[in-house]
Residue frames relative to the residue before (quaternion, step in Angstrom):
aa qw qx qy qz dx dy dz
M 1.0000 0.0000 0.0000 0.0000 0.00 0.00 0.00
K 0.6451 0.5326 -0.3145 0.4487 3.58 0.98 -0.86
E 0.6513 0.5228 -0.3018 0.4598 3.58 1.03 -0.90
V 0.6431 0.5199 -0.3292 0.4559 3.55 1.05 -0.77
S 0.6443 0.5235 -0.3154 0.4598 3.57 1.06 -0.82
E 0.6561 0.5120 -0.3147 0.4564 3.56 0.96 -0.84
Q 0.6407 0.5384 -0.3084 0.4523 3.54 1.06 -0.85
L 0.6386 0.5485 -0.2870 0.4571 3.50 1.12 -0.90
N 0.6525 0.5186 -0.2857 0.4729 3.52 1.03 -0.93
K 0.6504 0.4986 -0.3226 0.4736 3.57 1.05 -0.84
Y 0.6304 0.5516 -0.3195 0.4430 3.55 0.99 -0.79
Q 0.6794 0.4995 -0.2794 0.4593 3.51 0.97 -1.02
K 0.6598 0.5039 -0.3157 0.4594 3.54 0.98 -0.83
K 0.6386 0.5281 -0.3124 0.4644 3.57 1.06 -0.86
N 0.6685 0.5117 -0.2868 0.4571 3.52 1.03 -0.92
L 0.6550 0.4993 -0.3097 0.4751 3.52 1.06 -0.82
K 0.6210 0.5402 -0.3315 0.4612 3.59 0.99 -0.79
S 0.6412 0.5453 -0.2968 0.4510 3.53 1.09 -0.90
E 0.6713 0.5073 -0.2775 0.4637 3.50 1.05 -0.91
L 0.6197 0.5372 -0.3102 0.4809 3.54 1.11 -0.89
K 0.6761 0.4950 -0.3007 0.4555 3.57 0.88 -0.94
K 0.6377 0.5227 -0.3295 0.4599 3.62 0.98 -0.78
G 0.6695 0.4963 -0.3046 0.4611 3.60 0.93 -0.91
Y 0.6463 0.5113 -0.3193 0.4678 3.56 1.05 -0.78
V 0.6519 0.5110 -0.3224 0.4582 3.61 0.87 -0.84
D 0.6428 0.5061 -0.3204 0.4776 3.60 0.97 -0.81
A 0.6497 0.5235 -0.3161 0.4516 3.59 0.94 -0.82
L 0.6278 0.5747 -0.3136 0.4209 3.56 1.10 -0.80
K 0.5829 0.5994 -0.3606 0.4135 3.54 1.26 -0.45
K 0.6182 0.5151 -0.3354 0.4899 3.54 1.32 -0.37
P 0.4822 -0.7035 0.4330 0.2916 3.64 -0.62 1.07
E 0.6640 0.5187 -0.3204 0.4328 3.64 0.95 -0.81
F 0.6227 0.5193 -0.3214 0.4891 3.59 1.13 -0.73
K 0.6784 0.4914 -0.2985 0.4573 3.58 0.82 -1.01
K 0.6326 0.5286 -0.3264 0.4624 3.61 0.98 -0.70
L 0.6452 0.5218 -0.3130 0.4620 3.57 1.05 -0.75
I 0.6483 0.5198 -0.3039 0.4659 3.57 0.99 -0.86
T 0.6310 0.5227 -0.3088 0.4831 3.57 1.07 -0.79
L 0.6619 0.5224 -0.3004 0.4459 3.54 0.96 -0.90
L 0.7055 0.4805 -0.2486 0.4578 3.54 0.93 -0.96
K 0.1961 -0.8143 0.5129 0.1882 3.60 1.22 -0.60
V 0.3252 0.7625 -0.4782 0.2901 3.52 1.07 0.92
K 0.5168 -0.6421 0.4539 0.3386 3.61 -1.01 0.72
E 0.6165 -0.5945 0.3782 0.3513 3.51 -1.16 0.77
E 0.6507 0.5299 -0.3275 0.4342 3.59 0.94 -0.87
V 0.6477 0.4813 -0.3101 0.5027 3.62 1.20 -0.50
A 0.6837 0.5252 -0.2786 0.4232 3.56 0.86 -1.02
L 0.6659 0.5251 -0.3270 0.4171 3.59 0.90 -0.77
K 0.5842 0.5702 -0.3544 0.4561 3.60 1.28 -0.42
Y 0.7692 0.3331 -0.1516 0.5238 3.60 1.16 -0.54
T 0.1989 0.8325 -0.5057 0.1084 3.59 1.22 0.40
S 0.6867 0.4960 -0.3094 0.4321 3.64 0.73 -0.99
K 0.6771 0.4908 -0.2936 0.4630 3.57 0.97 -0.84
L 0.6353 0.5252 -0.3097 0.4740 3.52 1.08 -0.79
E 0.6211 0.5244 -0.3414 0.4718 3.56 1.09 -0.71
E 0.6242 0.5340 -0.3365 0.4603 3.58 1.05 -0.70
T 0.6322 0.5229 -0.3138 0.4779 3.55 1.08 -0.83
S 0.6811 0.4801 -0.3097 0.4580 3.59 0.81 -0.91
L 0.6128 0.5359 -0.3488 0.4644 3.58 1.09 -0.64
D 0.6353 0.5297 -0.3074 0.4704 3.59 0.97 -0.87
L 0.6776 0.5005 -0.2889 0.4549 3.54 0.93 -0.90
V 0.6131 0.5151 -0.3502 0.4860 3.59 1.07 -0.68
N 0.6552 0.5115 -0.3252 0.4509 3.59 0.89 -0.82
C 0.6391 0.5244 -0.3104 0.4692 3.56 1.04 -0.80
S 0.6374 0.5384 -0.3475 0.4279 3.62 0.94 -0.71
K 0.7172 0.4207 -0.2479 0.4972 3.59 1.20 -0.44
C 0.5943 0.6276 -0.3328 0.3771 3.55 1.29 -0.39
K 0.1868 -0.8059 0.5565 0.0773 3.57 -1.01 0.86
S 0.7971 0.0607 -0.0668 0.5970 3.61 1.26 -0.05
L 0.6803 -0.4953 0.3547 0.4074 3.56 -1.27 0.36
Y 0.6967 0.4959 -0.2711 0.4418 3.59 1.05 -0.78
E 0.6352 0.4906 -0.3460 0.4859 3.58 1.29 -0.05
C 0.4187 0.7441 -0.4409 0.2766 3.58 1.32 -0.19
T 0.1322 -0.7947 0.5912 0.0392 3.56 -0.96 1.01
N 0.4006 0.7179 -0.4735 0.3161 3.58 1.23 0.25
K 0.6860 -0.5029 0.3348 0.4054 3.56 -1.20 0.44
I 0.7499 0.1622 -0.1043 0.6328 3.53 1.07 -0.86
Q 0.4422 -0.7385 0.4388 0.2581 3.57 -0.45 1.21
G 0.8321 0.1850 -0.1570 0.4987 3.51 -0.91 0.95
H 0.7081 0.4142 -0.2485 0.5150 3.63 1.20 0.24
V 0.2356 -0.7380 0.6165 0.1406 3.52 -1.30 0.59
F 0.3985 -0.6863 0.5607 0.2362 3.56 -1.01 0.91
Y 0.1175 0.8444 -0.4983 0.1576 3.55 0.07 1.29
P 0.3575 -0.7552 0.5182 0.1827 3.60 -1.07 0.83
D 0.1953 -0.7050 0.6624 0.1613 3.43 -1.44 0.45
V 0.3698 -0.7023 0.5550 0.2491 3.61 -0.99 0.71
V 0.0560 0.7952 -0.5946 0.1043 3.51 -0.59 1.26
D 0.8389 -0.1360 0.0487 0.5247 3.59 -0.51 1.22
D 0.6737 -0.5145 0.2492 0.4684 3.52 0.94 1.11
E 0.6197 0.4564 -0.3839 0.5102 3.60 1.06 0.61
L 0.3821 -0.7037 0.5459 0.2467 3.59 -1.25 0.26
E 0.1193 -0.7586 0.6400 0.0244 3.51 -1.05 1.02
F 0.1807 -0.8228 0.5354 0.0610 3.56 -0.56 1.20
N 0.0256 0.7658 -0.6408 0.0483 3.59 -1.08 0.87
Y 0.4877 -0.6275 0.5241 0.3061 3.51 -1.37 0.39
V 0.1187 -0.8265 0.5502 0.0123 3.59 -0.25 1.28
P 0.4536 -0.6952 0.4790 0.2854 3.69 -0.79 0.95
C 0.4021 -0.7005 0.5378 0.2415 3.58 -1.05 0.81
K 0.7188 -0.4586 0.3039 0.4250 3.58 -1.30 0.12
Y 0.6378 0.5389 -0.3218 0.4464 3.59 1.12 -0.64
H 0.6480 0.5035 -0.3021 0.4852 3.51 1.12 -0.82
K 0.6312 0.5362 -0.3257 0.4561 3.59 0.99 -0.79
K 0.6556 0.5042 -0.3118 0.4678 3.56 1.01 -0.90
E 0.6630 0.5089 -0.3063 0.4556 3.59 0.96 -0.86
Q 0.6642 0.5072 -0.3043 0.4572 3.56 1.04 -0.83
K 0.6062 0.5491 -0.3510 0.4559 3.54 1.15 -0.64
I 0.6205 0.5330 -0.3231 0.4759 3.55 1.09 -0.76
L 0.6894 0.4806 -0.2858 0.4605 3.55 0.85 -1.04
D 0.6507 0.5319 -0.3269 0.4322 3.59 0.95 -0.75
S 0.6600 0.4962 -0.3038 0.4753 3.60 1.25 -0.54
I 0.5841 0.5851 -0.3848 0.4104 3.64 1.20 -0.26
K 0.3085 -0.7863 0.5201 0.1272 3.54 -0.88 1.04
T 0.5502 0.6296 -0.3965 0.3789 3.59 1.24 -0.37
E 0.3219 -0.7181 0.5794 0.2120 3.58 -1.16 0.62
F 0.1398 -0.8343 0.5333 0.0077 3.54 -0.79 1.09
F 0.1535 -0.7297 0.6537 0.1293 3.56 -1.29 0.45
E 0.8337 -0.2237 0.1171 0.4911 3.60 -0.35 1.20
I 0.3699 0.7177 -0.4976 0.3169 3.56 0.65 1.16
P 0.5421 -0.6464 0.4158 0.3398 3.63 -0.89 0.85
L 0.6464 -0.5497 0.3728 0.3756 3.54 -1.20 0.70
E 0.6054 0.5805 -0.3587 0.4096 3.62 0.94 -0.76
I 0.6695 0.4910 -0.2873 0.4777 3.54 1.06 -0.84
K 0.6247 0.5483 -0.3343 0.4442 3.55 1.02 -0.78
K 0.7444 0.4090 -0.2055 0.4862 3.58 1.08 -0.72
A 0.3861 0.7543 -0.4659 0.2548 3.58 1.34 -0.07
K 0.0029 -0.7890 0.6141 -0.0174 3.58 -1.01 0.90
M 0.5762 -0.6078 0.4214 0.3477 3.56 -1.07 0.73
A 0.5999 0.5770 -0.3503 0.4295 3.59 1.10 -0.60
D 0.7097 0.4515 -0.2494 0.4799 3.58 1.20 -0.56
I 0.4381 0.7093 -0.4535 0.3152 3.60 1.23 0.01
D 0.4491 -0.6960 0.4965 0.2596 3.57 -0.92 0.95
L 0.1840 -0.8174 0.5430 0.0564 3.57 -0.55 1.25
T 0.5686 0.6317 -0.3661 0.3790 3.57 1.30 -0.13
D 0.6041 0.5526 -0.3426 0.4608 3.56 1.28 -0.47
K 0.3472 -0.7721 0.4951 0.1955 3.58 -0.42 1.21
N 0.5662 0.6020 -0.3732 0.4217 3.59 1.19 -0.55
R 0.6913 0.4819 -0.2709 0.4653 3.60 1.12 -0.59
A 0.4530 0.7519 -0.4216 0.2272 3.55 1.15 -0.45
P 0.6874 0.4645 -0.3137 0.4619 3.64 0.78 -0.87
I 0.6667 0.4932 -0.3098 0.4650 3.58 1.03 -0.80
N 0.6222 0.5292 -0.3405 0.4658 3.59 0.99 -0.73
K 0.6450 0.5101 -0.3239 0.4679 3.57 1.02 -0.75
W 0.6264 0.5384 -0.3269 0.4592 3.57 1.00 -0.87
L 0.6718 0.5102 -0.2953 0.4486 3.59 0.83 -1.08
S 0.6686 0.5067 -0.3058 0.4503 3.60 0.86 -0.92
K 0.6395 0.5221 -0.3110 0.4708 3.54 1.01 -0.83
F 0.6548 0.5112 -0.3205 0.4551 3.57 0.87 -0.95
F 0.6244 0.5589 -0.3269 0.4369 3.58 0.95 -0.95
K 0.7016 0.4573 -0.2667 0.4770 3.58 0.83 -0.97
D 0.7049 0.4846 -0.2752 0.4387 3.61 0.82 -1.00
Y 0.6125 0.6008 -0.3479 0.3780 3.57 1.03 -0.78
Q 0.5805 0.5997 -0.3731 0.4051 3.54 1.10 -0.68
N 0.7716 0.3272 -0.1772 0.5159 3.66 1.09 -0.66
N 0.7949 0.1662 -0.0939 0.5759 3.60 1.21 -0.38
K 0.2189 -0.8227 0.5186 0.0787 3.56 -0.37 1.26
N 0.6548 0.5256 -0.3039 0.4501 3.60 1.26 -0.11
L 0.2853 0.7812 -0.5055 0.2298 3.59 1.03 0.74
K 0.5557 -0.5546 0.4898 0.3790 3.50 -1.32 0.31
G 0.3912 -0.6723 0.5655 0.2741 3.54 -1.27 0.56
L 0.5275 -0.6364 0.4811 0.2922 3.53 -1.29 -0.39
Y 0.1666 -0.7164 0.6659 0.1251 3.58 -1.13 0.75
L 0.0183 -0.8245 0.5619 -0.0640 3.54 -0.23 1.34
H 0.0432 0.8048 -0.5866 0.0794 3.52 -0.51 1.25
G 0.2898 0.7677 -0.5421 0.1809 3.56 -1.22 0.37
S 0.8106 -0.3292 0.2185 0.4323 3.53 -1.35 -0.24
F 0.6471 -0.5305 0.4110 0.3619 3.53 -1.32 0.53
G 0.8705 0.1444 -0.0930 0.4612 3.56 -1.02 0.82
S 0.4568 0.7205 -0.4336 0.2902 3.55 1.21 0.27
G 0.6241 -0.5888 0.3343 0.3899 3.61 1.25 0.08
K 0.2903 0.7938 -0.4987 0.1920 3.60 1.23 0.28
T 0.6878 0.4896 -0.2871 0.4525 3.57 0.82 -1.04
Y 0.6384 0.5251 -0.3356 0.4518 3.61 0.94 -0.85
L 0.6594 0.5331 -0.3234 0.4200 3.60 0.81 -0.89
V 0.7151 0.4354 -0.2540 0.4843 3.55 0.77 -0.99
S 0.6443 0.5257 -0.3188 0.4548 3.57 1.02 -0.75
A 0.5771 0.5761 -0.3586 0.4543 3.59 1.11 -0.69
L 0.6593 0.4998 -0.2993 0.4753 3.57 0.95 -0.93
L 0.7012 0.4773 -0.2820 0.4484 3.60 0.74 -1.04
N 0.6345 0.5300 -0.3282 0.4569 3.57 1.01 -0.76
E 0.6391 0.5226 -0.3185 0.4658 3.54 1.04 -0.88
L 0.6998 0.4573 -0.2818 0.4709 3.60 0.87 -0.82
A 0.5963 0.5386 -0.3646 0.4705 3.58 1.16 -0.55
N 0.6443 0.5007 -0.3305 0.4743 3.62 1.02 -0.68
N 0.6672 0.4604 -0.3071 0.4986 3.59 1.22 -0.24
G 0.7033 -0.5248 0.2454 0.4120 3.56 1.24 0.38
Y 0.5703 0.5816 -0.3952 0.4246 3.60 1.27 0.05
K 0.4654 -0.6752 0.5003 0.2780 3.56 -1.16 0.69
S 0.0248 -0.7996 0.5981 -0.0475 3.57 -0.49 1.30
V 0.0728 -0.7696 0.6338 0.0272 3.56 -1.08 0.83
I 0.0714 -0.7789 0.6230 0.0027 3.54 -0.88 1.05
I 0.0199 0.8350 -0.5419 0.0931 3.54 -0.63 1.15
Y 0.3674 -0.6705 0.6010 0.2329 3.54 -1.03 0.87
Y 0.4323 -0.7823 0.3751 0.2458 3.54 -0.23 1.29
P 0.6680 0.4904 -0.3336 0.4494 3.63 0.78 -0.89
E 0.6576 0.4933 -0.3214 0.4700 3.60 0.98 -0.78
L 0.5936 0.5733 -0.3681 0.4282 3.59 1.06 -0.70
L 0.6654 0.5030 -0.3138 0.4535 3.60 0.85 -0.94
R 0.6381 0.5075 -0.3369 0.4710 3.60 0.95 -0.78
S 0.6734 0.5038 -0.3003 0.4501 3.62 0.85 -0.88
L 0.6456 0.5284 -0.3322 0.4400 3.54 1.00 -0.80
K 0.6088 0.5350 -0.3534 0.4672 3.59 1.11 -0.68
E 0.6639 0.4889 -0.3019 0.4785 3.58 0.94 -0.81
A 0.5997 0.5918 -0.3634 0.3976 3.61 1.09 -0.68
F 0.5599 0.5867 -0.4124 0.4149 3.61 1.12 -0.39
D 0.6686 0.5205 -0.3044 0.4352 3.61 1.01 -0.74
D 0.7790 0.2951 -0.1919 0.5189 3.62 1.02 -0.63
N 0.5031 -0.7068 0.3859 0.3136 3.54 1.29 0.40
S 0.4955 0.6587 -0.4442 0.3511 3.57 1.10 0.59
F 0.3706 0.7710 -0.4599 0.2383 3.62 1.28 0.03
P 0.6737 0.4730 -0.3373 0.4567 3.65 0.76 -0.81
E 0.6616 0.5129 -0.3271 0.4384 3.60 0.94 -0.76
R 0.6524 0.5235 -0.3041 0.4558 3.56 1.04 -0.84
M 0.6476 0.5136 -0.2973 0.4780 3.54 1.00 -0.91
K 0.6170 0.5559 -0.3447 0.4376 3.62 0.98 -0.81
V 0.6323 0.5348 -0.3219 0.4588 3.60 1.03 -0.83
L 0.6820 0.4902 -0.2859 0.4614 3.57 0.96 -0.88
L 0.6877 0.5078 -0.2847 0.4337 3.51 0.90 -0.97
E 0.8060 0.3663 -0.1449 0.4417 3.57 0.80 -1.04
A 0.4096 0.7116 -0.4880 0.2960 3.65 1.19 -0.12
D 0.5344 -0.6062 0.4723 0.3521 3.62 -1.06 0.67
L 0.7882 0.0538 0.0335 0.6122 3.56 1.05 -0.95
L 0.0358 -0.8196 0.5710 -0.0313 3.52 -0.84 1.05
L 0.1009 -0.7603 0.6385 0.0642 3.59 -0.97 0.90
L 0.1357 -0.7203 0.6760 0.0759 3.56 -0.91 1.06
D 0.1880 -0.8321 0.5192 0.0512 3.59 -0.21 1.36
D 0.8687 0.0860 -0.0882 0.4797 3.51 -1.05 0.89
I 0.1561 0.7776 -0.5779 0.1925 3.55 0.87 1.00
G 0.6873 0.4211 -0.3361 0.4872 3.56 -0.88 0.94
A 0.6413 0.4971 -0.3340 0.4797 3.56 1.34 -0.18
E 0.5629 0.6194 -0.3699 0.4034 3.56 1.33 -0.19
S 0.4750 -0.5998 0.5468 0.3400 3.55 -1.34 0.19
V 0.2984 -0.8135 0.4778 0.1447 3.55 -0.46 1.18
T 0.0091 -0.7496 0.6618 0.0046 3.49 -1.12 0.90
S 0.6436 -0.5052 0.3803 0.4312 3.57 -1.18 0.26
W 0.6296 0.5447 -0.3282 0.4463 3.54 1.05 -0.80
N 0.7391 0.4023 -0.2729 0.4662 3.66 0.59 -0.96
R 0.6592 0.5014 -0.3337 0.4503 3.62 1.05 -0.58
D 0.7845 0.3561 -0.1800 0.4747 3.59 0.71 -1.03
E 0.7558 0.4039 -0.2216 0.4654 3.58 0.80 -1.04
I 0.7479 0.3891 -0.2203 0.4907 3.56 0.98 -0.72
L 0.7554 0.3713 -0.2067 0.4988 3.56 0.52 -1.18
G 0.6547 0.5191 -0.3210 0.4458 3.57 0.96 -0.90
T 0.6441 0.5181 -0.3192 0.4634 3.60 1.01 -0.76
I 0.6414 0.5265 -0.3242 0.4541 3.55 0.95 -0.95
L 0.6943 0.5051 -0.2794 0.4298 3.54 0.80 -1.08
Q 0.6611 0.5305 -0.3019 0.4362 3.55 0.96 -0.95
Y 0.6759 0.5006 -0.2926 0.4549 3.54 0.89 -1.00
R 0.7183 0.4469 -0.2710 0.4592 3.57 0.85 -0.97
M 0.5950 0.5340 -0.3575 0.4827 3.56 1.17 -0.50
D 0.6580 0.5227 -0.2997 0.4517 3.62 0.89 -0.91
N 0.7738 0.3510 -0.1551 0.5039 3.55 1.03 -0.91
K 0.3933 -0.7706 0.4292 0.2593 3.55 1.39 0.28
L 0.3106 0.7414 -0.5148 0.2980 3.53 0.85 1.06
P 0.4706 -0.6967 0.4536 0.2958 3.70 -0.60 1.02
T 0.0325 -0.7897 0.6118 -0.0325 3.49 -0.88 1.07
F 0.1751 -0.8128 0.5537 0.0463 3.53 -0.96 0.97
F 0.0822 -0.7839 0.6131 0.0534 3.63 -1.06 0.57
T 0.0957 -0.7275 0.6713 0.1052 3.49 -1.28 0.56
S 0.1002 0.7938 -0.5916 0.0990 3.63 -0.97 0.75
N 0.4484 -0.6325 0.5619 0.2884 3.47 -1.39 0.41
L 0.6633 0.4812 -0.2923 0.4931 3.57 1.29 -0.16
N 0.4082 -0.6545 0.5643 0.2942 3.55 -1.14 0.67
I 0.7343 -0.4310 0.2835 0.4413 3.63 -1.29 0.26
K 0.6621 0.5053 -0.3180 0.4530 3.62 0.88 -0.84
E 0.6787 0.4764 -0.2949 0.4748 3.57 0.94 -0.85
L 0.6105 0.5543 -0.3439 0.4493 3.57 1.11 -0.66
E 0.6280 0.5376 -0.3346 0.4523 3.53 1.05 -0.84
S 0.6535 0.5035 -0.3075 0.4742 3.59 0.96 -0.80
H 0.6007 0.5757 -0.3310 0.4451 3.55 1.13 -0.77
F 0.7027 0.4976 -0.2513 0.4421 3.55 1.04 -0.86
V 0.6028 0.5414 -0.3729 0.4521 3.61 1.23 -0.23
T 0.2278 -0.8228 0.5130 0.0897 3.60 -0.33 1.29
K 0.7793 0.1113 -0.0707 0.6126 3.58 1.18 -0.54
N 0.5060 -0.6461 0.4768 0.3149 3.54 -1.19 0.56
Q 0.4048 0.6904 -0.4899 0.3456 3.57 0.48 1.21
A 0.6089 -0.5848 0.3875 0.3703 3.57 -1.05 0.71
E 0.6254 0.5554 -0.3346 0.4341 3.62 1.01 -0.82
E 0.6698 0.5206 -0.2896 0.4432 3.48 0.98 -0.93
Q 0.6337 0.5413 -0.3019 0.4629 3.53 1.07 -0.85
I 0.6370 0.5129 -0.3219 0.4769 3.58 1.11 -0.77
K 0.6610 0.5022 -0.3168 0.4589 3.63 0.89 -0.84
A 0.6430 0.5042 -0.3273 0.4746 3.58 1.01 -0.77
R 0.6443 0.5320 -0.3146 0.4505 3.55 0.97 -0.87
R 0.6217 0.5500 -0.3286 0.4506 3.59 1.08 -0.85
I 0.6457 0.4992 -0.3298 0.4744 3.65 0.96 -0.78
I 0.6631 0.5118 -0.3102 0.4496 3.54 0.86 -0.98
E 0.6537 0.5237 -0.3267 0.4378 3.63 0.86 -0.83
R 0.6246 0.5204 -0.3313 0.4789 3.57 1.10 -0.73
I 0.6411 0.5267 -0.3172 0.4594 3.58 0.97 -0.86
K 0.6501 0.5258 -0.2955 0.4622 3.55 0.97 -0.94
Q 0.6791 0.5267 -0.2862 0.4236 3.53 0.97 -0.94
I 0.7765 0.3511 -0.1804 0.4911 3.60 1.03 -0.68
T 0.7620 0.3342 -0.2066 0.5148 3.63 1.22 0.06
D 0.3409 -0.6218 0.6401 0.2958 3.46 -1.42 0.24
T 0.3214 -0.7449 0.5505 0.1969 3.65 -1.12 0.51
Q 0.0149 -0.7564 0.6530 -0.0350 3.49 -1.11 0.98
E 0.2402 -0.7556 0.5929 0.1407 3.53 -1.18 0.66
L 0.0815 -0.7914 0.6033 0.0548 3.60 -0.96 0.80
I 0.0341 0.7747 -0.6289 0.0560 3.61 -0.49 1.16
S 0.2404 0.7787 -0.5323 0.2290 3.53 -0.36 1.25
E 0.7056 -0.4353 0.3363 0.4466 3.55 -1.30 0.07
N 0.5037 -0.6327 0.4945 0.3185 3.56 -1.21 0.64
R 0.2255 -0.8131 0.5282 0.0950 3.55 -0.43 1.24
R 0.5684 0.5893 -0.4041 0.4079 3.57 1.21 -0.01
K 0.4680 0.6912 -0.4378 0.3339 3.63 1.24 -0.20
C-alpha cells in the first residue's frame, strides 16, 4: 500500500511539473513575457513555478508602456506594477509604484494643508492656477488676493462665506488660498462638511472625537466645504457646528465656508422642525457665520462637465 502511495505521489509531481513546463513554454511565446524573463535573469526551474504571476507582471508592464498619466492607469492597483524580486533563487512579488504615482506622491508630501476626504485636485490647488479670464470670479479673486496679503500682518481677519452655482469652482478658489498660506507655515484644514459629520460620529467609537474636534477648533485657517449639503440634526447643528463657530469666533480664527445655498437658504436648512425654538437656534448659527465672514456669490459655468 505504501509503495502504491509513493508511486502515486511521484506520478502527481511529474504530471504537475509537466503542466507547469507546458504553461511556461506557452507564456514564452509572448514577446513581453520573454523580455521579462531575460531582464530578471531567473533560472527556468524557478520561473516556471511563477508563470501566472510573471504573466501578470508582463501585462502590467505592457499597460505601463502605453500609459501617459496616473489617471489612465489600467493596472489592478492604480499607479503600481506587480513586480518580482529575486531572493535566494526564489521570486517575491510586491506592488511597486510607477513614475507617475511617485511624482503624485511627491506633490502630496509637499502639501502642508490637512484634509478630510478631499479630491486630489483640491489638495493641489494653487493661486497661480486660478482662472483670471472669468469675469464672474473677479471680485472673489480680488478678495482672496487681499486676504493673502493682509493675513501676513493680521491673523484676526474675517473669513469668507462663498455661495453660488454648482461646479463653479468655489472649493478650488478657497482651497488655493488656504494651500498657499499652509505652504507659508500656517495650519490650514479643509473639510468636506457632510463627510466630517459622518466621521465624527464614528470617532465616538474609537475615542478620537476630542482629538478631531481639537484640530477643527484650533486650526489657523478652516474651510467647511459644501455646508448645507448635510442632513441636519440638532446634534450636528448645535453641538458640532455651534461649538466650532463659537470657539473660532472667540479666538478670532479665520473660517471659510462654501455652499450652494445663500445665507437665507442656509438658515431655512438649519430649521429641523417648524417651531419657534428651532428657528431661533438656526438664526443663532447664521448670526455667528455672518459675524466671522464676508459674503461673496459666484455664479459661473459648471466646470465639472
